[in-house]
N, C-alpha and C positions, 0 to 999 in steps of 0.2 A: 302489713296490710296496705292495699292500694285499691282505689275504685277507678273504674274506667268508663269513659263515654266515647263517642265517635272521634273526637279530636283531642281529648284531654285525659290525663291521669291525675288523680287526687291522692296525695301522699301525706298522711299525718306525721308531723315532725315529733320525734322522740325528744326527751330532755337533752340528750347529747347533741342532737341536730339543732335544737333551738339555741343551745349555747354556741354552737358553731356559727349559726346564722347571725348571732349578735356580734361575735368576735371576728369572723372571717367568712363573710357571705359567699365569696368566690369559692373558697374551699368546700363549703357545704354543697354547692352546686356540683363540684367535681366529685365529691364523695357519693353523691346521689347518681353519678354516672351521666350528668347533664353537661351541656355546654354552658359555660359561665358568661352568657351574653346579656343577662338581665342587668338593669341599672342597679347601683348600690341601694341599700335600704335607706330611706329617709328617716329623719328623727322620729316621726310619728310611728312608723313601722318598727323601728328599733325599740321604742317604748312598748309597743304591743308585744313584741317578741320577749322583752324582759318580763312583762306581766305574765304572759303565758308560761314562760320558763319557771317562774316562781310558783304558779298554780300547779304545773305538772310535777315539780319536785315535791309538793305537799301531798299529791295523790297520784303516784305513778301508775297505779292499777287502773285508773280511769282516765289516762292521758288522752285517749281518743276524743273525749268530751271537753278537754281543757286546752287543746293545742291549736296551733295554726296548721291548716292543711294546705300544702303547696299545690298550686294549680300549675300543672306541667303541660305545656303545649307539645303534643306528640311529634308533630312534623319538625319543629325547630329544636326539640329536646332541650327546652329551657323552662325555668320557672317564670310564669307571666303574672303571678299574683298569689293571693292567699284567701282562704276562708277561715275565719276565726270562730271557733266554738267556745262559748263562755260558760260551759258547765252542762252537767246532766240535766234532764228535765226537772224543773222546780215543782213545787207543790201544786201548781196549776197545770202542769204538763207542758210548760213552755221551755223551749230551747232557744237561747239567744245567739244570733250569728252576726258577724260582720264580714265584709269582703272588700277586696281591692284588686284591681287589675292594672298592670303597667300601662302607661299612657299609650304606647304604640300598639297595644293589643285591644284597646277599647273600641266599642261600637262595632264589634264583630261577633257578638253573641256569646263570648266566652264566659262572662259572669253568669248569664242565664243557664248555659250548659253546665257549668260547674255546680251551681245550686241545684239544678234538676238532677244531677248525679248524687249529690250528698243528701238531699232531703229524704229520698226513700230509705237510706241507711238510718237517718235520724228517726223516721217514723217506724222503723222495724223494732225500735225499743218500745215495749208495751206502755211505758209511762209517758211517752212523747205524744202530745195532742196538738201542738202548734209550734211553728217556727216564727220567731220574732226578730225583726230587724228595725233599726232606726236609720234615717237618712237626713242629711242636712236639707233644709227646705229648698235650696237652690240647686240641688243635685238631681236635675231632671232625668238624666240618663239612668241613675239608680232607681228612681221612681218607676221608670219604664220597665226595668228588669223585674222589679217586684210585681208590678201589675201583670206582666207577661206570665209570671209564675202563679197568678191567681191570688196574690196578697191583697188584703183589704186594709186600708188605712183606718186605724182605730183610735189614735191619740195624737195630739199635737201639743208641742211646747213652743216656747218663743223661737227656738232655733231648729227644732227637729219635727219630722213626721215619724210616727211609729206604725209599723206594718205587721200584719199577722197572716200567716199561711196555715190554714186549719187542716188537720189530718182528715182525709176523706173517710167517711163512715162506710164500713162494709155491711152489706145487707145479706142476711142468711139465705 
């Protein structure tokens, strides 16, 4: 499965692909038919890959809801970041996401475009009522991405702002 936008492809990583990302990120890119020009994964992303890999192994049938979705820039044919889905809709209909874009591709609208592509897929699930994201308080660029997507800040902790994008109600 792959989702497409004007400039991006979104590809959910399988358990085998997550394992390859952890052990040989360059080889993962080659196996996906991409140019291996992305920077190596940092410790934080490697940790996220390991967590997602563990979750996917526990529930491979629902891996689309538990994995990292590679953000692939079509023109350069390379992975420029990831959207992380942290599970199927919970009892409140919330789907929690995280995202990261490589530094050289930031401030070009890619995070917004990637989320605009994935959110309709999330909301196509009848149980999904909102998409939730948290951002560090000093991550102004991420705040702007979420505001552009119509997210409302609804919670604040010492370090984080929490955002909600509500599913639009359809009128009969």
